[in-house]
N, C-alpha and C positions, 0 to 999 in steps of 0.2 A: 280364801282369797291369792294371799301369796302365793300358795304354793300352785295355785291355777296359773298365773300370771307367771311365774317362774317356767313352768311348762311349757306356755304358750313363747315365750321367749326360747325356749331349749330347741324346740319344734324350727322356729322362725332360723335358730342357728346350723340346725342339720340341715334347712333348706339351701341358705348360703354357701355352707360348706359343700354342698351335693354341687350348686351351680358354679363355685370355684374349680373344685376338680374337672367338671366337665370344660372349663373354657380353653379355649385354643390360641387368644391373642393377649394382648397388652390392652389392648382397647377394651374388650369384654371384660377383662380384671376391672377395668377403671369405670365400665357400667354398672359393676356389680357393688364397688366402694362407694360411688352416689347414690343406688339406692337403696343402700343400707346403713350407711352412717354420713351424709351429706345432709341437708338443712331439713329436707322434706323425707328422707328413708326412711326405711322401717323401724330402724333401732331406733334412731331419733326419735321418734313418735311416743314408743315408749316412755323417753325420759322427760316429754313435755307434757304426761299422761299424770305421771308419778305426786305431782304437786298437789292432786286431790286427796291424795292419801294421809294416814298421820305421820309423825317425824321417824317415829321407829319405823315404820314399812318404808318411808322414803330412804330412810339410810340402806335398807336390806335390800331393796328392789334397785336403789342406786349402784351400789356395790357390785351386784349382780349383772347389772348391765353393760356397765364398766369394765367387768371382766369378759363382758360377753363382746363388747368393740377393742377390747387387747386379742383376744383372739382371732376375730375376724382378721385386725389388721395382719397378725401374724402369718395368716393362711394367705393372704395377698399377697405378700411378703413373699412366702416362700415360694409363691406360684410365680412369681417374677423371675426368680433366679433361677425357676427351672426352664422359663421361657429364654433367659439369658445364656446358660449352658448349651440347651438345643441349637440357639442360635451358633452360637460359638463352634459346636458342634460341625455345625451345617457349612460353615463359613471354612472352617479349616479342611473339611472334605472338597470344596468345590476349589479352593484357592491353592491349594497343598502343589507345593512345586516337586517335581521329579531332579535333583541336585545332580545325578548323572549323564542326563540329556542334555546335547549341544543348547546352548542358548537362544534365543531368536537373538538375530541383531537387528538394531535400530535401524528405519532407514534414514538415510542422509537426504537432507532436501537440496535441491538445484538449483542453481540461479538463473533466472531469466533471459535469454539471448539477447534480450534487449537492454535489461542494466548491465550484462556483459560489456555490450557496446558501449554505453555510456560511461564503465568504470576504465574502457579503455583509453578512449577520447579525453578523460579527464586526466589518465597517465600520461597521454601523449602531448598534451599540449601544454600542463603545466611543467614537463622537461623544457619548452621551449618560452616557459616563462609568464605563462597565461594564467588570469586567477579566473574565478567560477564568480559569474554575475546571476542575478534570478531578478523576476519582476514577474507585475499582475496577471494573472487567465483574462481577465475581463480589462478591456483596452475603451477609451474614448477614440473617438473618430480623427482626432490629432494625432495621438502617437500610433495610431495602427495605419493610418495612410497619410493625413496631410506632412505631418513633419517630414514624412519619408520620399516627399516628392511625389507622390502618387495624385494622378488628375485628379477631376471629380467625375469623369465620364471613364474610368476606367474600369473593365469589367470585377475587379477584384473588389468592388462597391456594391454591387449589385447581390441583391438580395438570393437569387440562385446559387451564389459561391459562398456567401459569408453568413454567420449565425448573428443577427442581430437582438439583443433585448427589448423590452417596452422601453419607451421613452419615460423620461422623467417629469420633474415638475416643469424643466424648463424647455422639454420638448426635445431634448438630445436624447440618442441612444446611444448606449456603450454594445461592443462587439465582444464577441469571443476571440481574441487576438489570431488570428489568421496566417499569422508568422511571429520568432521570437525577437523581429526585426525592433520593435518600439520599446526594447531595455537598453539598446545601442543609443538612443537619443535620451531616454531617462539617464543613461550613464554619463552622456557627453553634457547633460545640463549641469551636471555636478562636479564639471570639472573648475578647477580655481588654477586660471590662465597663469596666474602670477607664479605661481610654484611646481608649473607643470612641464613637464619632460617627454614622457611617454607612455600610454596606457597598453595593456594587452588582454583582453577578455573574451574570453569565451561565453556563450548564453544558454544552454541546456533548457529544454523546457516542451512542455506540451503547447500543442496548437491544433485549430478546429478550423473545420471547412465543409462545406455541404458537398461529401461526395463519398462513395464508397460502393466498393467490387475487389476484386483479387487483391490489388495491388493499391487502393487506397483505403481511407478510414476516415469517418467525422470526426476523429479524433487521433491525433499521431505525435510525431517527438521530432522537434529540430533543435539542432546546435547550430548558431550560429557564432563567426568571430568579429571581432573589432581590434583592430592595431590603429594608431594613430600616435604621430608624434612631426618633427619637425621636417625629417628625413627622409618620411618612407616613400618606398616606391614601387612600380611593379615587379619589379627584379622579387623583394622580399615576401611581395605575394605569391609568386612561382615558387621561389624557394620553400616557404611554408608550405603551402599546399603540396608541391610534389612529396617532401619526407613528409609529411601526413599521410599520404595515400600509400607508399610505401613502407612505413610501417605499419599501418593498420592493415594492412593485405600480406604482409611479411613477405613483401617480393622487393630485394633489392634492386632489381633493373625495370622496375618495373614503368612501362611505355606512360605518361602522361603529357596529353596535349590542352593546349588553352584554345578555345573556341570563341571568337567573336561574338558577344549578344549583347541584348539588353536588359536592365534593369533599372526602373525609375530612380532608384539610392543609389549609383552607382554610375561612375562614367570616368574610363572604361569599362566597359563590362564585360566577364569571360564565363563561359561554363568550361568545367574541367570534365575530361574525359580520360579514361583509362583503358589498355589494350586488352582484349580479352581474345577468346574463340570459342566461337559458337558449334556444341558438337551436334550432330548428326539428331540425337536424342533429345535438344533442347536445353540442355544445360550449358553451362558457360566455366572456363577456364578462364581465372585469371591472370593474366601476365604473360599469355602467349596469344600466339596468331594475329590476324592482320585487323580484325574488328575492334570497334572503339564503342565504350558506353558510359553513358553522362553521369557522373555521380552528384557532383553540384554547382553550383552557381557563385561567382565571385567579381570584385571592379574594385576599385578607388574610389573612396566615398566622394557622391558627390557632392560639388561646391555649393551649394545652395543647400544641403543636408546640412552641413557647416555650417553656414551663415544661420539658418534656423535658431541653432543653440547659439549661437553668438559666438563660434570660433571663426577667425580668420583664413580662408585657404588659401590666402598668398602665404601665410605661416605656418601653418601646420596642412599638413596630408595624411591619409591613413588608407586601410584598405579594408574592406568586410566579406566574407563568405556565408555560406550556408548550406543544410546537407540535411537530408531525411534521414533520421536515425533508424525506424524499419527499413528502407531501402539497404542501406549501408550494412545493417544485420541480414538481411534476406541473400545480398551476395557474397559476403564473406560465410555464410554457412550452409547457403545452398538451399535455402527455404523457400518453398515453392508459390506461398501461399500466405497475405498479409493476414488474413482473417482471424486464423487462430492464434494469434498472437495475445489475443484478447476473452480467450472462449473457457479459460482456467482449467484446461483439460490437463491432469496430471500425465495421462500418457505422452502428450505431445510434449509437456515440460521434460518429463524424463528423459525422452530421445534426444532432444535440442539442449536441453539445460546443462548447466557447467558447475562444477564443485563449487563452492566459494571462495575457496582458498587458494584457487587456480589464478596466482595473478598475471596479467598480462606481461609480455615481454616489450622492451625497448629499443632502439635502435642508439647506438653511440654518439653523440657529437650531435645533436640536436639544438643545444643551444647556441650554434655557431653561425646560425641562418641571418639574425640580425646584426650581425658584426662587421 
């Protein structure tokens, strides 16, 4: 009886050994281990059945089964080591490097032209003593329109021009800001008039309007500026913006003119044009020729706007200006279409992008504008 049982176990070991030798993956090996040595495995069943025999038989068959289990475990472990060596050999074959070859050069990323423009504006206005401030993209009707002296019937308040959100529990509708001017109101509300002398802020950020074509985008970037103090006048505005235009376009003698205009939140208001020349192929040459190109709007802060934030317009005056950053970028770098700005096309970015460490240059003497 014992010899027959040992023969059965030996035959089982041969079958398991054959299966192990034929296995091709570690998952197959794991299945063999479970089917032979697991709780319901073929070898384990023999261990459960020996309790029916006498003590001497149990000892003999038990020792034989334990020896069989050890052999199976060793076979599985040896096969796993074979797999590891084969895997390493294949990995070395596929990933070998010929050190005599010229190494691949890692591609350097480029800075988006719009990011470059924002960096240039930061540098130019920081040199004039401006500080950067920011505000929320979602605004109330008050900050986006009413506080800026924009009347109820103004076209900018219409849904065809502005993105409105769903009304809140009070029936008030928030709006995606149509300009960065609301930050001017929020900034002036925080002024401590007892310790106030002068502020100079620039406000870059995303803005939103319902418009989309080659020169307009539903989301675009603006940069606005605000200067407020006791002795600020139109001459300061002109000096600041003329120097900005000449520095940004790198033209020392760039023609700049101020054309009377109207904005609800400034009085008087002026649009700023720069001299240019339109070539026959439709391109522009900045700084030459007898043509003019509008690039930004500006003006002295309206007295009603100052009164609305608790500032006495007879004591304090200031000026503000605003410009579209995509437009400035397109003009300076000759980009004909606005839409590729947000297409995430690497070919376009490689063509118009900049080396990140290439810092913009500045004119000297910018701080003297407000003296």
